[in-house]
C-alpha positions as CSV (number, residue, x, y, z in Angstrom):
1,M,-8.2,-9.6,-11.0
2,L,-11.0,-8.1,-13.1
3,G,-9.5,-9.1,-16.4
4,A,-6.1,-7.5,-15.8
5,K,-3.3,-9.1,-17.8
6,H,-0.4,-8.1,-15.5
7,V,-0.9,-7.8,-11.7
8,V,1.6,-6.9,-9.0
9,L,0.4,-7.6,-5.5
10,T,2.3,-5.7,-2.8
11,D,2.6,-5.8,1.0
12,L,5.4,-5.6,3.6
13,D,8.2,-8.1,3.1
14,Y,7.1,-10.4,6.0
15,C,3.7,-10.9,4.2
16,I,5.0,-12.0,0.8
17,S,5.3,-15.7,1.5
18,L,1.7,-15.9,2.8
19,M,0.6,-13.8,-0.3
20,K,2.4,-16.3,-2.6
21,N,0.7,-19.2,-0.8
22,N,-2.7,-17.6,-1.3
23,L,-1.9,-17.0,-4.9
24,D,-0.9,-20.6,-5.5
25,I,-4.1,-21.8,-3.9
26,N,-6.1,-19.6,-6.3
27,L,-3.9,-19.8,-9.4
28,N,-6.5,-21.6,-11.5
29,E,-9.1,-18.9,-10.9
30,V,-6.6,-16.2,-11.6
31,R,-5.6,-17.8,-14.9
32,N,-9.3,-18.3,-15.8
33,A,-9.9,-14.6,-15.3
34,G,-7.3,-13.9,-18.0
35,C,-4.4,-12.9,-15.8
36,F,-1.2,-14.5,-16.9
37,Q,1.5,-12.4,-15.2
38,I,1.1,-11.9,-11.5
39,H,3.9,-11.1,-9.1
40,C,4.1,-10.6,-5.3
41,M,6.5,-7.9,-4.3
42,P,7.3,-6.0,-1.1
43,C,6.4,-2.3,-0.9
44,D,7.3,-0.4,2.2
45,W,5.6,3.0,2.0
46,F,8.4,4.5,4.1
47,N,10.9,3.5,1.5
48,P,9.0,2.5,-1.6
49,P,10.8,0.7,-4.4
50,N,11.4,2.4,-7.7
51,I,8.3,2.0,-10.0
52,Q,10.4,0.3,-12.6
53,S,11.0,-2.6,-10.3
54,F,7.4,-3.6,-10.8
55,Q,7.9,-4.1,-14.5
56,F,4.6,-2.9,-15.8
57,H,4.3,-3.6,-19.5
58,S,2.1,-4.6,-22.3
59,S,2.8,-6.6,-25.4
60,I,3.2,-3.4,-27.3
61,V,5.0,-0.9,-25.1
62,P,6.5,-0.9,-21.7
63,H,4.6,1.2,-19.0
64,E,6.4,3.1,-16.4
65,S,3.2,3.3,-14.2
66,P,0.2,1.1,-13.5
67,D,-3.1,1.6,-15.2
68,V,-4.9,0.9,-11.9
69,I,-3.8,0.8,-8.3
70,L,-6.2,-0.9,-5.8
71,V,-5.8,0.0,-2.2
72,A,-7.8,-2.2,0.1
73,D,-8.2,-1.8,3.8
74,C,-4.9,0.1,4.3
75,V,-6.1,3.0,6.3
76,W,-6.2,2.4,10.1
77,V,-3.1,3.8,11.6
78,A,-2.6,7.5,11.4
79,D,1.2,7.2,11.1
80,L,0.9,5.2,7.8
81,I,-1.4,7.7,6.0
82,E,1.3,10.2,4.9
83,P,3.7,7.4,3.6
84,L,0.8,5.8,1.8
85,L,-0.2,9.1,0.1
86,R,3.4,9.8,-0.9
87,T,3.7,6.4,-2.4
88,L,0.5,6.7,-4.4
89,E,1.6,10.1,-5.6
90,Q,5.0,8.7,-6.6
91,Y,3.4,5.8,-8.6
92,C,0.6,7.6,-10.3
93,T,0.5,9.4,-13.7
94,P,-2.6,11.2,-15.1
95,K,-3.7,7.9,-16.7
96,T,-3.6,5.9,-13.5
97,E,-6.9,5.2,-11.7
98,V,-6.7,4.6,-8.0
99,I,-9.5,2.6,-6.4
100,I,-9.6,2.8,-2.6
101,S,-11.7,0.8,-0.3
102,Y,-11.4,1.4,3.4
103,Q,-13.3,1.2,6.6
104,R,-13.5,4.3,8.7
105,R,-12.0,3.4,12.1
106,G,-11.6,6.8,13.7
107,K,-12.5,10.4,13.0
108,S,-9.0,11.8,13.1
109,S,-7.5,9.1,10.8
110,H,-10.4,9.4,8.4
111,E,-10.1,13.2,8.2
112,M,-6.3,13.0,7.8
113,F,-6.7,10.5,5.0
114,Y,-9.5,12.3,3.2
115,N,-7.8,15.7,3.4
116,G,-4.5,14.1,2.2
117,L,-6.3,12.5,-0.8
118,H,-7.6,16.0,-1.8
119,K,-4.0,17.3,-1.8
120,V,-2.7,14.4,-4.0
121,F,-5.7,13.8,-6.4
122,G,-7.6,16.2,-8.5
123,S,-10.6,14.0,-8.8
124,I,-12.1,11.9,-6.0
125,V,-15.4,10.2,-6.5
126,E,-17.1,8.4,-3.6
127,I,-19.1,5.5,-4.9
128,D,-22.4,5.7,-3.1
129,N,-23.4,2.2,-2.1
130,Y,-25.5,3.4,0.9
131,H,-28.6,4.1,-1.0
132,K,-28.7,0.9,-3.1
133,K,-31.5,-1.3,-1.9
134,D,-30.2,-4.2,0.2
135,S,-26.6,-3.4,-0.5
136,G,-25.5,-4.6,3.0
137,F,-22.8,-1.9,2.7
138,P,-22.1,-0.4,6.2
139,K,-21.8,3.4,6.3
140,A,-18.3,3.0,7.8
141,L,-17.0,1.6,4.5
142,H,-15.8,3.9,1.7
143,L,-15.2,3.1,-1.9
144,L,-13.3,5.9,-3.8
145,L,-12.1,6.4,-7.4
146,C,-9.2,8.8,-7.6
147,K,-7.3,10.4,-10.5
148,Q,-4.2,12.5,-10.2
149,K,-4.2,16.3,-10.5
150,V,-3.5,17.4,-14.1
151,I,-1.3,20.5,-14.2
152,H,-1.7,22.6,-17.4
153,L,1.3,24.6,-18.3
154,E,0.6,27.9,-19.9
155,S,2.6,28.7,-23.0
């Protein structure tokens, strides 16, 4: 969990019990990494829950958005791309970092996702793992760091 104190794992409702089982199996490692609050919750991108239901908070102030959203291997069906992007846009603030790892599985889905990212996020940095010696990182895999567009209002 990379040192996160509060983690919310999401998937579709039918996956939550398996996710909880996997969490139980790895709970000691999670605790040793410093994560003491971890929850498994459903999140359907077609009807995403209100961000407040995730109860992001720190010991000082409640947060209404996550500091980091990790999206892993969620881009493979074109029909899911727009709902995913809308959900990310809904949950992000300018302070939220979105880390996306995905495998390119088709040209049209990849282009749709990549173009959609540029509509939602103002900053998209592709981490270049291809040129690292012996990285073993296939060229079909992408690792992105995204930040929301910041809109400046003129006074």
